[in-house]
N, C-alpha and C positions, 0 to 999 in steps of 0.2 A: 614517174607518174604516168599512168596509162592514159590513152586517149579517151576523151569523153564522147559519147555518142549523141549526135544532134537529134532532137525530136522532130519528126516530120508529121505534118497534117495536110489534108487536102487544101487546095487553094482557097476554098470558101471559108476556111478557118474552123471547120468542124472536125472534131475527132470522132471516129466511128467506133472506138472502143468505149466501154462503159466506165463511168467514174466509180471509184470506191465509195461505198455508202457512208464511210466516216473518214475524216481526215484530221490528223493531228495539226494543231496550229503551227507546229514547227516543221511539218512535213513538206518536202520540196514539191513544187508543182510539176517537176519533171515526172513524178510518180502519178500525176493526175491524168496523164494522157498516154495512150498506147500508140503503137505504130499504126499508120493508116492501113485499114484492112481491105481496101479496094485499090485497083490500079488507077492511074491517072496522074495528072500533074501534081506535084507536091512542092511545098516550100519549107524552109527551115524555120522553125518557130523558136526564135531566140528568147522571147519574153517569158517562156515557161521554164527556163533553166537559170540557176544561179550563175552569176558571172564567174565564180571560181571554178565551175565545172564545164564551161562552154568555150574554153580556149581551143581554137582549131590550130593544130600544129603547122609549122612551116615544113613543107615537103621539098626535099632536094633530090634531083635526079641528074644523071649524066647521059647526054645523048650525043653520040659521035665525039666523045671527048670534050664536049662543051657542057659546062654546068648550067642547067636550067633551074632556076629557083622559082618555085610556084608558091607564092604567099597567098593562102586562102583568106585569112583574116585573124585579127585579134579582137575578140568581142569585148567591148568596153561598156561597163555601167549598165548592162542589161539586168533588170530585176523583174520581180513578179508584179510590180506596180504598173497600172495602166497609164497611158498618156493623159495629161490633164488639159482640159479645154477651159476657155475663159468665160463661158456663158454664166451670167450672174442671176441671182435671185433678188427680188425687190419686195419690200413689205407693202401690203395694201391694207385697207381698213380692217379692223378687228371685228369678229362676229360679236353679237350682243351678249351671248351666253357661252361660257367655256363649255367644252364637251369632247368626249371621245365616244367611240362605238356608234357614231351617227352615220347617216348616208348623205351622199352628195350627188346631185343629178343635174346635168346640163339640159335645160329646157329648149324647146324648138325655137324660141325667140333669142336664145343666147344667154339668158340669165341662168343663174345656178341656184337650185333649191337645196338647202341643208335641213335635214329633218331628224328629230329624235336624238338619242344619245344618252350619255350618263356623265354627271359631274358631281357625284355624291348623292344625286337623286335621279330618278328616271325622268326623262324629259319629253314633253309634248310640244315644245315651243320651236317652230320652224322659222327660218328666215331666208330672204332672197338676196343674191348678190347681183348687182348691175355691173356688167363688165365694162360698160361705157363710162360710168362715173366712178367705179371702184368702191361703191358704198353698199353696205348691208342694210336691209330693212326687215324688221320683224313682221310676220304676217299672222293670220288667224291660227290658233292652236289646232293640233290634231285632236281627234276624238279620244285617243288613248296615248299615254306616255309609253315609250318603248326604246329598247336598244337591242343590237344584234338582229335587227330586222333587215328587210330588203326594200329597195325602191326602184321601180322600173318605169321608164318613160315609154308610154304606149304610143302606138301609131297615130292615135287621135290627139296626142299632145298632153293628155292627162298623165298623172304619176300615180302608180299603184304602190302603196306601202303595205307590207304584209308581215305578220308574225312579230317575233322579238320577245323580249322579256320585260317585266315590270313588277311593281309591288304585288300585282295580282297573280304573278307566276308567268309561266310560258303562255304566249298568246297564239290564238288562231285567227284573230280579228284582222280585217283588211279595210283600207279606206283609200279614197281617191282624192287627189288634189287637182282642181281645175284652174289652170293659170288664167283663163279668160275671166273668171269670177273671183278668184282668190279664195274659194271656199273648199272645205273638206266635206266629203259625204261618205258615209259608211256603205260598204258593199258586202257581198256575201263572204262569210267566214270560210277559211280553209277547213278541210276535213280533219287535219291533224294540227295540234299545237306544235310550234317549232321555232327555234332561234338558231343563229349561225348556220342557216340553210343558204341555198343559192336561188337566184331567180334569173331566168334567161328569156329574152324576147325572141320568139321563133319567127320564121319567115312568113307564117300565116297570121301573125299578129297576136297569137296567144302567148301566155306567160307560163313557162315551165318552172316549177319549184321543186327542189330536190333536197332530201336528207334533213340534216339539222338534229338538234336535241329538243326534247319536249315530251310528247305523248309517250315516247320511249327514248332511251338514252341515245342510241345511234340509229337513226331512222333510215330504213331502206325505201320508204314510200316516196312517191312523187305525185304531183297533181298539176292540173292545167287550169288557168284562169282564162275565160273567154270574154273579152271586153264587149263583144256584141250582145251577150246575154247577161253579163255581170255575175256569172256563176262559176264555181270551182267543180271540177270532176277529177276523180282519181284516174291515173294512167299506170302503166306498168311500173313495178318496183325495181329499184336498182339491185344488182347482185350483192352489193356490200353496203351495209348501213354506215353512214359517215357524217361527220360535221367538220368544220374548219377546212373544207375542201374548196375546189374551184369548179366552175362550169363555164365552158366557152362555146359560142356558136361558131360552127365551121362553115366554110363556103358552100358545102354540099347540103346545108340545112340541118345536119345532125348536131348534137350537143355532146361535147367531150367533158366528162367529169374526172377529176384527178385527185388522188391523195386524200388527205384528211385523217381524222381519228375515228377508230371504230373499236369493236369488241376485242380485236387482236392487237390493238395499239395503233401506231402510225402506219397508214396504208401506203403501199407502193403501187397499188392497183389503179387502173383507169378503165373506164367503160363509156360506151357510146349509146345515145338515145336516138332512135329513128322516129320522127314525128309521124311518118306515114303509117307506121305499124304500132307505135306505142310500146315498142320492145327495146330492152337494153341488151347490149352485147359487150362482153368483155373484150378489150383490146390489149395490146402488149403493155407490160409494166414499165413504169419509169425506172431509171437507173437506181434510184434510192427512194425510200419512203419520205414523205414530207407533209406537214400541215402548216397552216398560216403562211403559205406561199402565195405567189401571184401567177396568173396565167393571162397571156395577151395574144389575141389572134392577129398575126402580122398581115401586111398587105399581100404577101406571097401565099397566104392561106395556111401557113404553118402556125403552130401554137408554141409560144415561148413560155416556159415555166421557170421561175426564178426563186432561189432562196428557200426560206421556210425553216422549220424546226424538225429535226430528226433525232430521236433518242437523246434529247438535250444538247445536240450539237447545232450551232448556228451555221446553216448551209450557205456557201457562196457559189455552189454549182448551179448551172442552168442547162436546160435541155429543150430540144425541139421535137414536137410531134408532127409527123408528116401523114396527113390523112389519106394521101394517095396510095401509101403502102402500109399504113397502120403501124408504123414503127417510130421509136424514139431515137434521136441522134443527140449525143452530147455536143455542146458548143462551149465557147469560152466561159471561163469562170468570172464571176464578179470579183472586184478587188476586196470587198468586205462581205463576210457572212452576215445575214440579216433575216429577220422575220417581223411580222406586223408592219411591213413596209407597203408602199404603193408602187404600181407600175402603170405608166401612162403612154399610150401610143401617140407619137407626135405626128404632125402633118407631113414631115419628111420621111416617115416610115420607121424612124428610130424609136426606141423605147427608153423612157426616163424612169429609173428606179430611185426612190427617195426615202430617206429616213428608216424607221424601224428600230428594232432592238438587236444588238450584237454584242460582241465581247466588251465593247466600251459603253454598254448600257444604251441610253437613248442616243440615236444617231442623227446627226445633221447632214451627213455626207449624201451625195447623189452621184449616179453614174449613168452613162448612156450605152445602149446596146445597138450596134449597127448590123442589121441582118445581112448586108452585102459582104461583110468581112467576118462575121461571127465574133467580133472583138468588142470589149468594153473599154470605155474611156471615162476617167474621173472628170466630173464637171464641178461647177461651183457648189458650195455647201449652203444649206439653208441657214437662216440667222439663228435658229434654235433646233436642238435635237427634238425628235418627237416620234411616238409610235401611236398606233390606233387612230391615225389621222385619215383623211380622205384626199383624193386628188381627181381633178377632171381637166380635160383638154378643152380650152375655150375655142370659139370660132376664129379668133385672131391667131390661134396657134400657141398661145401661152398656156401654161399649166397652173391651175389654182390649187394650192394645198391649204387645207383648213383644219384647225383644231388639233386634237390628239392630246397626249399627255407626255410631260417631261418632268417628272417629279410633282408637278401640279397640273391640273386641267388647263388646257390652253385655249385662249381666245384668238390667238394670232392667225393671220392668213398671209400667204406669200405667193408671189408670181414668179414662174420660171420663164425666161425668154423675153 
């Protein structure tokens, strides 16, 4: 039997070669990573090789007639599974109405607003979670039922809900929730009807809405909401029409849009919006096309993209966008492929990925990404599998997961940490 070659990666755990766009479920993760393509300290990555192919041989040598036996190692029980941590989930009170495709927003006072969604009917019934008591309280209804909408906490503390779909079709309506009064008020409507779009709070306090489906199938248009005037204005259009994409605010104030679905299928493309000019610029492509993925801006300024769907494959790959160089770097794979999941930035800088849909249908599993190592660790599973749920990081550092679907529409809520 020939010697197996150990896989090497930079010490930060990131592989600088690109992931294959599709992986067979039986395919070894040794094929997922290439050799490190830049000089520097390296480490042997044992977890990416099957135990059967990672045995390092005993090397014998004679020096001045004295036999020197150098035993490097016999690698035992190294598999593709991540280390498991013991952090547990706990149930908290259930929401009043089961729902999926809703939004979840942490307000400035620490309470959590859940709005809209679908449970066989389009919903306009919101409710508030009190993190001190663990209780949900129904509040005044929105003006319009909707799902596939966005909800943005403005700098003045109000919540802007925009777009979505309902029995009336695709929506361009928008409304504001005022936590100080508990009332909803209608504000100016968007210029385009859209759902499954994105909404990002810019550093100037305006809200950038991008893409979605509605007025046209895969919209390139983008528009800005100005809270000081209550009006929407068109801004530059994206280079690619898309929905099911992500949008992330970078530390330089620009917005990174990635992936999604468009006229040519699932996009691999990414582009940047500059608020100072209103212009979009194409940046480097991701390693693979993906939709229904997640994107999280890390404390180091990089953007972590995880999972998603690509040509009917459940992706477990993850990659990092470095805005300082405009390039993507592959990082450690998740243990499980998934889409329709959530990703939450924790107070310690790690990212918690939970639930979604994968090879085993509705997933209860969760895992943690550590930016300092580029590695994933399996953590405690939720009490129930779910997709189309929401998650938010509370002020006390816990993560609140709400609703979704797991064969039936869910009312359950759980806390991590």
